[in-house]
N, C-alpha and C positions, 0 to 999 in steps of 0.2 A: 504494500500500500504506500503510495507517495506520502511524504512527510506532512504536507499541508492537509491532506485528507484526514489525518489523525486529529486535527484540531477542530474545535467547534466552528460552526458556520460564522458566528459573530467574530471570533478571533481570526479566521481566514479572511473575512471581509476587511477587517482592520489592517492586517498585514499586507494584503494585496492592493489596498488603496492608499496606504501611507505614503505621503510625498517623499521621494528620495532625491536629495540634492546630488546632481552629477556635475563634477567640475570638468571644464574643457581641457585642463592640464593638471599636472601634479604640482601642488604648491610646496616645492622642496628646494632647499638650498643646501648644497653639500657643506659640511664643516670646513672651516679654513685653518683651524688649529686643533691640536689634540685636546681631548676632554679635560685632561689634567691642567691645561692652560686656559680653559674657557670658563666664562661665567654662565651659569645655568639658571633658568627660570622654570617654575611650574605653572602650567595652565590646566585647569580642570573643567569638566562639565558636570561636576557633582553638586552644584548648587550650594556652595559653601560661602560663608561670610563671617565676619567678626561678630561677636556677641552684641556689640553696640551699633552694628550696621543694619541697614534696612534688609529684611528678608526678601527673597525672590517672590514675586507676585504670582499667585495661582490663577488669577482671574483675567489675565491678559490674553486676548484672542490670538491663537497661534503660539503662545508661550512667551515668557519673559526673556527678551533678548539682551537685557542689560548685563553688566558684569560687576563684580565686586573686587576690590583691591585688598589683598591680604599681605601685610608685611612679612618678609621672609624670616623675621625674628619672632613672629607670633607664636604663642604657646598653643598646643592642641586644645587645651581647656578653654581657650578664648575663641575657638572656631566652632560654628554651628552649621548644620545642614538644613536648608529649607527647600530642598528639591521636592517638588509636588507630585512627582510620578509615583503611582502605586505599582508600577510595573517591575519593580525589583525589591529585593529584601534589603532593608537599610541596616539590619542588625550588625553586620561586620563593621560597617563604618562607625556605628555608635560605639562599638567595642574598641576599635583601633582606627583612628583617622588615617593612619599611614596606609591602610588598605587601598584607599583611592587618592590620597593626598600625602605622598611620602616625604613630607618636609623634614621629619626627624632623620629619615634614611639619607636624604640629600645632605643634611648637615654632617652626618657621620662620614659620608663619602668625601665631603670637602675637608673634614679634619684629617682624613687618611691620605689626602692628596690625589684622590682619584678624579675629583672635580676641582677645577681651579677656584671657583667661588660661586656664591649664590647672588643672583640679581637682588636688588633691594625689595622687590615686590613679586608676589605671585598673583595670578588672576583666576577668577572663577566665573563661569557661566552656568546656566542651567541647561541640562541636556533634555532629551525627549521633547524637542520642540517640533511643532507642526509646520512652522514657517521660518525658514532660515535666512530669508532675504536681508533682514536688518543686520544680522551678524555678518553676512557676506559683504554687504555694502557699507556698513557704518561701524558698529561696535568692534567687529573683528579687526579691520584695518586700524582703528583707534588704539586697540590694545597692542597690535603689532608695532605701531609707532612708539608707544610708551615703552615697550620692551626694548626696542632698539635704542631709544633715548637713555634708558637705564643701564645700558651696557650688556644686555643679555645676548649671548652668542649662540646658545643652544636652548631650545625649549623642549621640556619633557611634558607631553600631553597625557593626561589621565582621564579616563571615562568615569561615569558614576559607578 
């Protein structure tokens, strides 16, 4: 039996009609230096934000395409998740933020000399969006410019 046929009609309909963004090219830039000499930044679609920052909105048509800035020296206890999707189990992230946002692991790699340094800020978007246009046209390029201005040479992308 084909895999989609194993799913309920409702789930099949959602999966087959979900808009998929297809890029005309691959947004890739080869590294110019070894990782041990490069500044790294984290970018996630886990819907994370600082405790005193505005949560991601659940009521925006197509999804909240804004982003949040998380300083690279933030403590895990100061970071919350307001991702509104019920399509995944949040338990692992609640137990250990490094599952999706490995800031502690990146600090350890920096201390060991595997990574040259961390950019001053990390950035978080909310995944599971129905409409990616604003990220592609506005907030994504804005974050890319901020990362460049902050000296990030490598970006580590993590999903929810």
